[in-house]
Structure formats: C-alpha cells, structure tokens
C-alpha positions in Angstrom: -40.2 18.0 -32.2 -41.5 15.6 -30.5 -42.8 16.1 -26.2 -40.6 14.9 -24.4 -42.9 12.9 -21.8 -39.6 12.1 -19.4 -39.2 12.4 -15.1 -38.6 15.6 -15.3 -40.8 17.5 -17.4 -42.8 20.7 -16.9 -40.7 21.4 -13.9 -39.4 24.0 -15.4 -39.9 26.6 -12.4 -39.7 23.8 -9.4 -36.1 23.0 -10.3 -34.5 25.4 -11.0 -32.3 27.2 -8.0 -32.4 30.9 -7.4 -29.4 33.0 -8.7 -27.6 33.0 -4.8 -28.2 29.0 -4.4 -26.5 28.0 -7.4 -23.5 25.8 -7.5 -22.2 22.9 -5.1 -24.7 22.1 -2.6 -23.1 22.0 0.7 -21.1 18.2 1.8 -23.4 19.3 5.4 -26.7 18.3 3.5 -25.2 15.4 2.2 -23.7 14.1 5.7 -27.3 14.6 7.6 -28.8 12.2 9.9 -31.9 11.6 11.0 -34.2 9.1 12.8 -36.5 6.8 12.2 -40.1 8.5 13.0 -38.6 12.0 12.8 -40.9 14.4 9.9 -38.8 15.6 7.4 -39.5 18.0 4.5 -39.1 16.7 0.8 -37.2 19.8 -1.0 -35.6 18.8 -4.3 -32.1 19.9 -5.0 -31.8 20.3 -8.9 -27.9 20.0 -9.2 -27.9 16.5 -7.9 -29.4 13.7 -9.4 -28.7 10.6 -8.1 -31.5 9.9 -5.3 -34.3 12.9 -6.1 -37.4 12.1 -6.0 -40.2 12.2 -8.5 -41.7 16.3 -9.0 -44.9 15.7 -7.0 -43.5 14.9 -3.5 -41.7 18.6 -3.7 -42.8 21.0 -0.8 -44.1 17.5 0.7 -43.5 16.5 4.8 -42.7 12.8 5.6 -41.8 10.8 8.3 -39.0 8.6 8.4 -39.5 4.8 7.8 -35.8 3.5 7.7 -32.6 3.3 5.6 -31.6 1.8 2.6 -27.5 2.4 1.9 -27.4 6.4 2.0 -30.7 6.8 1.2 -33.7 7.2 3.9 -37.1 5.4 3.2 -40.1 7.8 3.4 -43.3 7.7 4.4 -45.7 10.5 2.4 -49.1 10.5 2.1 -50.4 11.2 -1.3 -53.8 12.3 -0.9 -55.4 9.2 0.3 -53.1 7.0 -0.2 -49.5 6.1 2.0 -46.7 6.0 -0.5 -42.9 4.9 0.5 -40.1 7.2 -1.3 -36.6 6.3 -1.0 -34.8 10.1 -0.8 -31.4 10.7 -0.6 -30.6 13.0 2.7 -29.2 15.6 0.0 -33.3 16.7 -0.6 -34.5 16.5 2.6 -34.2 19.3 5.4 -35.4 18.2 8.9 -38.6 19.9 10.2 -38.5 23.1 12.9 
C-alpha cells in the first residue's frame, strides 16, 4: 500500500484525545475572544478540522497580530524565523 503524505501524517498521538476529552468540544472554546498583542497557546482540538493549524505548531505560544473573519492571525517563532499562522479560536488557549 502506498504511503500517505497528507497534512495529518505522523500525528497518531499528537492529534488524539484522551478518553475523558472525547466528543464535542464546548461552545465556550468557539466564542472566546483575544485582544491584539495577547499571548496564546496553540493546542489543537482534533475534533474540529476547520481552522486547524499545521501540527508542528501544536504546543507553541504565539502573539495575536489581528483577526480575519472568525480566525486569529498569530505570530509564532519557528526556530529562527517568525511565521504568521491563521487559527480558529477552538485551537487556542489563553496564557496564564
């Protein structure tokens, strides 16, 4: 069988939920708002495919640069470069 090279390859454990987190995510995650300049963590919710960033950004922290529709534009440092990532609020968590 040919090997798949899709965007979710090699994410068997990274993009899976624990037993108690399975099912529909709460609505509160979808309606959360962040101000420009806020620091947020990217924590991918695998049950929501829309607005999901690339899995390499899972666990990274970024700064909110702006908003595009319902999604947020984040500035994330990726080794030496600074990347802009467009993410839905379901995949974000406020930094404490």
